[in-house]
C-alpha positions, 0 to 999 in steps of 0.5 A: 499500500503506497504512502501519503501525507496525513496530520499525523506526519507521514500516512501509509497510503438502551436504555434499559434505564434501571440503575445502582450504586452508593455513596459515603456523604460529605465528609463521611464514610457512611456506604453499603457493602458494593454488589457485584457487577457482572461487567467488571474486570478482576482489576475493578478494586485493586491499586492499580499498577499500571501507569499512563505509558509505554509497555512491552510484553511477550505474545506469540513468542515474541516482544510487543508493545503498546501504549496505555492512556489512563483516565486523569481522574482513574478511579479503581471502582469506576468501569471504563470504556477500553479503546484500542485505536491502530495505526495505519500502514507505516505509522506508529502507536506514537502517531496515534498515541501523540495526535502528531501535527494535530496534537492531543485534539486528534490523539487516538483519533480524537478520542482521548479529548472526546471521551473527557476521561471516561475511557482506558485508551491503547494504541498497540504497535504492529510488526513491521509497522503493519497488521498483517495478522499473519496465522492470527498473531495480531489477535492473539495480541490484542487478547494479551493486551487485553488480559493484561489490563483488565487484570490490573484496570476497571474496565466494563467488558460491555463497553470495548471498542477498536477504530483504526485508519487504513491498515488499522481499519483492516485490523479493527474490521479483522476483530469484529469477525473474530471477537464479535462477542468481545467488543461492543462496536467497531469504527474502520476508517478507510480500511479494506480486508488487509488482516484476515477475516476469521470467522465474520458471521456473528454480529457487531455494531459497525461503523465505516468511513470512506473517502469516494476519491480514495485512491489507496483503498477504494471505496468499493472495498470499504463497502464491502466491509459495510455490507458484511455486517448489513448482513450480519446485523439483519439490517436492511440492504440499501445503497446509500447516498454517497456525495458527489466528486467536487462538493467537498462533504460528507453524508452519513447514513444510519441503515434500518432494519437492524437488530436491536443493538446492532447499528450500521453506519456508513459516512461517505466523504469527498476526499481521498485516503485520510481519516481527517477530511474536513469539508470544504477542502481537499486538506485534512484536520484532526483538529477540525475534522468531523469524523472524531466526533462521529466516531465518539457519537457511534461509540458513546451510545451503547450504555453498560450492560449485557451486550445484546445476543444474536436474536434479542428478545424485546423487553417492555422498559420505557422508551428512551423518549418517554418521560418518567420519573426517576426513582431512588432505590435507597429512598422510595423518592423520586429525582425532583427539581427543588421548588419546581423552579425552571431556572438555571442553577435549581438544584436536584434533590429527591422528593416524594413521587407525585408526578409533577413536571418537576419530576418528569425525565426524558433521556435523549439520544445525546445521553442528556436528561431533560426536564420541562423538555429544554433543561437538562441534568447538570454537573454544576461548573462541570465538576469532577470532585465527590460532593459536586452539586448536580443542577439543572442548566439549559441543554448545551451538549457539554460533558457535565450534561451527559449521563450513562445508564449501567446494568447495575442500577447507577447512573454514571456522570460521563464527564466526571466517571462518577456516580448520582448519589444522594447526598449522606445516603439520605431518605428524607424529602429535600436531600441533596442530589450530587456526584460521588465515586461510585460504590455499590451503595442504595443510594446510587441506584435508580429505577424508572418509577 
């Protein structure tokens, strides 16, 4: 595969709304025993020995290396996403981890910045700066990295993801084929079947991004990868629209008819062989590209909990778009806006469930919890410390207004990586709601009333 210039430097060519966990009050240590969560790894609760940096391990009789990025505010009882980001042919793990000439905004294809300390990130180094995956050795390398990381760090095993550009896209596709029950989703930038496809018959959430003018790996190769999972995921086949040559735009298509939990998304753009196209220009930039936001949106849509079965059975859970009360398990009272206020900064509390508008919460596809239709549950000031207040504010799309519903019954504040919590494990009307380190108490468990 030939080489060309990229922003890295040199480039070779759903809401189950039953939630749980608990807390210690400000200045106190009141908490109940942690509940066992099926998705947790052996590293949960351990004092970690791994740190952000470069590691070398033995895999398949060879010395292999990878770069690890642990969240700055890592907490050993918070279950984190695990994201693998694979380099292109001739690229390196450091190119991906550093963001190359675009720097931090493009590190790990932009996912370091966008995940905002909610993910453990891994940039593996390919043999000969590629991903030939001879005899499946690169898939084995991924298995070995995962085993090492998850033995030491707290990972949500239902939230593993892979992405990569060009040869790295081919490697991500190989994982989609051979590890569909291990990874939740993959995103393939300008890929082709370069690293094999052992298996390849099971569904996995799949996103493909490809340039219509790609002269290194023709877009037809990317379409073929996509169509395998259109079939596996039970989606309705179609020829999705793609931008015309010279338009310098992109078109994103979400397939219809896919099995619940197994979406397929196709993003075609009018440009060449690159992961960071920018509309309106032939150039690319890891700083201003639209691709990183779309990939993060695709990955972050998946809530914690058991992966969908190959033949999922519908359950009578409320639609995410339905406004319903959220009841605290420990108190039996509802998440409430104090004084029925609609003012920015009004505090969240618990109160007897009464069906009023200040207790009606709508989950959105943007991971918001809306009340009154236009106000979002918000961590005050974007705080990440234990005890940071939870308020309502005009919806603005920032991470301190994003919430993840977990299978154990907890609600995680995405920006802080901490749990929605009733202060002091209080049960009385007016008890303040805040964020706190997740620990499994009933004051951190919630259900749809």
